[in-house]
C-alpha positions as CSV (number, residue, x, y, z in Angstrom):
1,M,2.2,24.9,-15.6
2,I,3.3,21.2,-16.2
3,V,0.9,18.6,-14.9
4,L,1.7,14.8,-14.5
5,A,-1.2,12.9,-15.4
6,S,-0.2,10.1,-13.0
7,G,-0.9,8.6,-9.4
8,S,3.1,6.5,-10.1
9,W,5.3,7.5,-7.3
10,L,8.0,6.7,-9.0
11,R,6.9,8.9,-12.2
12,K,6.8,11.8,-9.7
13,T,9.7,10.7,-8.5
14,I,11.8,11.3,-11.8
15,L,10.1,14.0,-13.0
16,E,11.2,15.7,-9.1
17,S,14.9,14.9,-9.7
18,S,14.6,16.5,-13.1
19,K,14.0,19.8,-11.8
20,L,10.9,20.8,-13.0
21,T,8.3,22.3,-11.5
22,F,4.7,20.6,-11.2
23,T,1.9,19.2,-10.1
24,V,-0.3,16.0,-10.2
25,K,-3.5,15.0,-11.5
26,T,-4.2,11.0,-12.0
27,A,-6.2,10.4,-14.7
28,D,-9.7,9.1,-14.3
29,V,-9.4,6.6,-17.4
30,D,-10.4,2.8,-17.2
31,E,-7.2,1.4,-18.7
32,R,-8.5,-2.0,-18.6
33,S,-11.7,-1.2,-20.3
34,L,-9.4,0.6,-23.0
35,E,-7.4,-2.7,-23.5
36,A,-10.5,-4.7,-24.4
37,Q,-11.9,-2.0,-26.9
38,H,-8.4,-2.5,-28.9
39,P,-7.8,-6.4,-28.8
40,D,-5.1,-6.3,-31.6
41,A,-3.3,-3.7,-30.4
42,S,0.1,-4.0,-30.3
43,V,1.9,-3.4,-26.8
44,E,3.5,-0.5,-27.7
45,E,0.5,1.0,-29.6
46,L,-1.8,0.2,-26.5
47,A,0.8,2.0,-24.2
48,I,0.5,5.1,-26.4
49,I,-3.7,4.7,-26.3
50,L,-3.5,4.6,-22.9
51,A,-0.9,7.5,-22.1
52,R,-2.9,9.1,-24.6
53,A,-6.5,8.7,-22.8
54,K,-4.9,9.9,-19.5
55,A,-3.4,13.1,-21.0
56,E,-6.1,14.3,-22.8
57,A,-8.8,13.4,-19.8
58,V,-6.3,15.5,-17.5
59,Q,-6.1,18.4,-20.2
60,L,-9.6,18.8,-20.7
61,E,-9.4,20.2,-16.7
62,N,-6.2,22.1,-17.5
63,S,-6.2,23.9,-20.5
64,D,-3.3,25.8,-20.5
65,S,-1.4,23.1,-18.8
66,L,1.3,21.1,-20.2
67,V,0.5,17.7,-19.7
68,I,2.6,14.3,-19.3
69,A,1.1,11.0,-18.8
70,A,2.6,7.7,-19.6
71,D,1.8,4.0,-19.4
72,T,4.1,1.0,-18.8
73,F,4.2,-2.9,-19.6
74,A,6.8,-5.7,-18.8
75,V,6.6,-8.1,-21.4
76,L,8.1,-11.5,-21.2
77,P,9.6,-13.3,-24.0
78,D,6.5,-15.2,-25.0
79,G,4.7,-12.3,-25.6
80,T,2.7,-12.4,-22.3
81,W,2.3,-8.4,-20.8
82,L,2.8,-8.1,-17.1
83,H,0.6,-5.7,-15.3
84,K,1.1,-4.2,-11.8
85,P,0.6,-7.2,-9.1
86,A,-2.4,-7.0,-6.8
87,S,-1.1,-8.9,-4.1
88,H,2.1,-9.7,-2.9
89,E,1.8,-13.4,-3.6
90,E,1.1,-12.2,-7.5
91,A,4.2,-10.2,-7.0
92,I,6.0,-13.3,-6.2
93,E,4.7,-15.2,-8.7
94,L,5.3,-12.6,-11.8
95,S,8.7,-11.8,-10.4
96,L,9.6,-15.7,-10.8
97,K,8.6,-15.8,-14.5
98,Q,10.9,-13.0,-15.0
99,S,13.9,-15.3,-14.0
100,G,16.6,-15.7,-16.6
101,Q,14.3,-13.9,-18.7
102,T,15.2,-10.8,-20.8
103,V,11.9,-9.0,-20.2
104,R,10.7,-6.0,-22.2
105,A,9.7,-2.7,-20.6
106,V,7.3,-0.8,-22.9
107,T,6.7,2.7,-21.8
108,G,4.3,5.0,-24.2
109,L,4.4,8.8,-23.4
110,A,2.0,11.5,-24.5
111,M,2.3,15.0,-23.8
112,S,-0.2,17.5,-24.7
113,Y,-0.1,21.6,-24.7
114,R,-2.4,23.7,-26.2
115,G,-4.4,21.4,-28.1
116,E,-1.3,19.4,-29.8
117,V,-0.7,15.9,-28.6
118,I,2.7,14.4,-29.3
119,T,3.2,10.5,-28.4
120,N,6.5,8.2,-28.6
121,V,7.2,5.1,-26.9
122,T,10.2,3.7,-25.6
123,T,11.1,-0.2,-25.0
124,T,14.1,-1.2,-23.2
125,S,15.3,-5.0,-22.9
126,I,16.1,-6.3,-19.0
127,T,18.2,-9.1,-18.6
128,Y,17.7,-11.3,-15.1
129,V,19.4,-13.5,-13.7
130,D,18.4,-17.0,-12.2
131,F,16.3,-16.6,-9.0
132,D,14.3,-19.0,-7.0
133,R,11.2,-18.4,-4.7
134,G,13.4,-18.0,-1.9
135,T,15.5,-15.4,-2.9
136,I,12.6,-13.2,-4.4
137,E,10.6,-13.5,-0.9
138,K,13.3,-12.6,0.9
139,L,14.1,-9.7,-1.3
140,L,10.4,-8.5,-1.4
141,D,10.4,-8.8,2.5
142,G,9.4,-5.4,3.9
143,N,8.7,-4.1,0.6
144,D,5.5,-3.4,-1.6
145,P,5.9,-4.5,-4.6
146,T,2.1,-4.2,-5.8
147,I,3.2,-0.4,-6.8
148,R,5.6,-2.0,-8.6
149,N,5.1,-2.8,-12.8
150,S,5.5,-6.5,-12.7
151,G,6.4,-6.8,-9.2
152,L,10.0,-7.1,-9.3
153,G,11.2,-3.3,-10.0
154,F,15.0,-2.9,-11.0
155,F,15.9,0.1,-10.3
156,I,18.1,0.9,-7.7
157,D,15.9,1.4,-4.9
158,A,14.2,-2.0,-5.9
159,P,15.4,-5.3,-4.8
160,G,14.9,-6.7,-8.2
161,F,17.9,-4.2,-8.9
162,T,20.3,-6.9,-7.7
163,L,18.9,-9.4,-9.9
164,V,19.7,-7.4,-13.3
165,K,22.1,-9.1,-15.4
166,E,22.0,-6.9,-18.7
167,F,19.9,-3.7,-19.6
168,N,19.8,-1.9,-22.6
169,G,17.7,1.0,-23.5
170,S,15.9,4.5,-22.0
171,Y,16.4,4.0,-18.1
172,T,13.7,6.5,-17.6
173,G,11.5,5.0,-19.9
174,A,11.5,1.1,-18.3
175,M,11.0,3.0,-14.8
176,G,7.7,4.9,-16.4
177,L,8.4,8.3,-17.6
178,P,11.9,8.2,-20.5
179,M,13.0,12.0,-19.6
180,E,15.1,12.0,-22.5
181,L,11.6,12.4,-24.6
182,V,9.9,14.6,-22.1
183,R,12.0,17.5,-22.7
184,E,12.5,17.0,-26.1
185,N,9.0,17.3,-26.4
186,M,8.6,20.1,-24.1
187,Q,11.3,21.9,-27.1
188,K,8.9,20.7,-29.7
189,L,5.3,21.9,-28.4
190,G,7.2,25.1,-27.3
191,Y,6.6,24.7,-23.7
192,Q,8.8,26.5,-21.8
193,E,9.1,26.6,-17.9
């Protein structure tokens, strides 16, 4: 059995689209505390640390299962890391910081099966057109941007999709679950569905 160690509806949707059979068990991991324990970690290292902690926490209760966990950050050109917004207003502010910028979406992936853990990281660059507050307010009206990393969203069902000028890297990795690596790691771990 496959267990997705994430409460993210988008990761769940990606995995459902892959036609893999799985269950969802969210990991009880204090992400901000782990971040504080690794103040010198790069964003790539921290994404892997968080993903691995989630995979290992869920693996404890699901010893015979393949556990898949991930963590994603959006990074501005100045190095600022963006988290999920806590409010609609914060989502607008985070979105405005991305106007005309090339943002890096960094996703750490950890997969655990029968005592072995494989970790990977993907980095995808997304360049947005210039936009203003009025555009963002209109796009986010009626949407819940607090469920998206950095609020804006760039995939086909998210308002930010219409503001993407250029995209380079792993599409599903930028959304939070790099399926090209999930499938590769399943083979490396000897997992067969």
